Structures are given as structure tokens and as C-alpha cells.
C-alpha distance (Angstrom), angle and dihedral (degrees) to the residues before:
residue distance angle dihedral
X1 . . .
X2 3.80 . .
X3 3.80 91.0 .
X4 3.78 91.6 52.0
X5 3.80 91.4 47.5
X6 3.81 90.3 49.0
X7 3.80 90.3 51.4
X8 3.81 97.0 45.1
X9 3.81 99.4 42.4
X10 3.84 97.4 69.2
X11 3.81 90.7 45.7
X12 3.79 91.9 50.8
X13 3.81 92.1 48.1
X14 3.81 91.5 48.6
X15 3.81 91.0 48.9
X16 3.81 90.8 54.9
X17 3.80 94.6 48.2
X18 3.83 116.4 107.3
X19 3.79 117.4 -104.0
X20 3.77 122.8 -115.7
X21 3.80 113.1 -102.1
X22 3.79 118.6 -104.0
X23 3.80 117.9 -104.9
X24 3.80 116.3 -94.6
X25 3.80 110.7 -84.7
X26 3.80 95.3 17.8
X27 3.80 91.8 118.1
X28 3.82 92.0 61.9
X29 3.80 99.2 43.3
X30 3.79 119.7 123.3
X31 3.82 120.7 -113.4
X32 3.78 117.2 -95.7
X33 3.82 92.9 -119.8
X34 3.82 110.3 25.8
X35 3.81 95.5 174.8
X36 3.78 117.5 84.5
X37 3.76 128.0 -174.4
X38 3.78 103.8 -147.6
X39 3.78 119.2 170.4
X40 3.78 122.6 -146.3
X41 3.80 90.8 -139.0
X42 3.79 134.8 13.3
X43 3.81 113.9 -86.6
X44 3.83 92.4 -122.3
X45 3.76 131.1 79.2
X46 3.79 123.3 -128.4
X47 3.79 111.0 -137.6
X48 3.79 98.3 -179.7
X49 3.77 130.7 -146.2
X50 3.76 133.9 -97.9
X51 3.80 117.4 -120.9
X52 3.80 109.3 -118.9
X53 3.78 137.3 169.2
X54 3.82 115.8 -85.3
X55 3.79 112.0 -86.4
X56 3.78 127.5 -135.6
X57 3.81 106.2 -83.4
X58 3.80 92.5 -134.9
X59 3.79 91.1 57.9
X60 3.79 91.1 48.2
X61 3.81 91.7 50.2
X62 3.80 92.1 47.4
X63 3.79 92.2 50.2
X64 3.81 91.3 50.7
X65 3.80 92.2 46.8
X66 3.82 90.7 56.2
X67 3.82 91.7 55.7
């Protein structure tokens, strides 16, 4: 218990310490990389799956083992 207390106490004190103020003008600085490449949709197509009855698990395992 003493070891845990000795490990947690400095972290708790550091977490409660005030932060250093930001440099003057830092709030109005431009981002480092202003260009973003956002896509309207993902670049893959979803083909979907057909609903089928459950297969025998041995057959499923054998088919995966062959791949």
C-alpha cells in the first residue's frame, strides 16, 4: 500500500498543478496543415450478404482451413 501511495502521490500533485499560460498570439495561429482531404463517402463498396440457414460447423471450419 505504501508503494502505491508513493507512486500515486506525485502524479496527483502534478495533475493539480496550474498549467503554464499559452504564448501571446497562440490562440489566433493557423493550423499546421490547413488542407483536408475529406471524402463524401467511403472509397469502398458494400456488397452485402444473403441470409442463409446455419451451416454445419465442421464444413465451415474445413472451408476456412483450406484458405
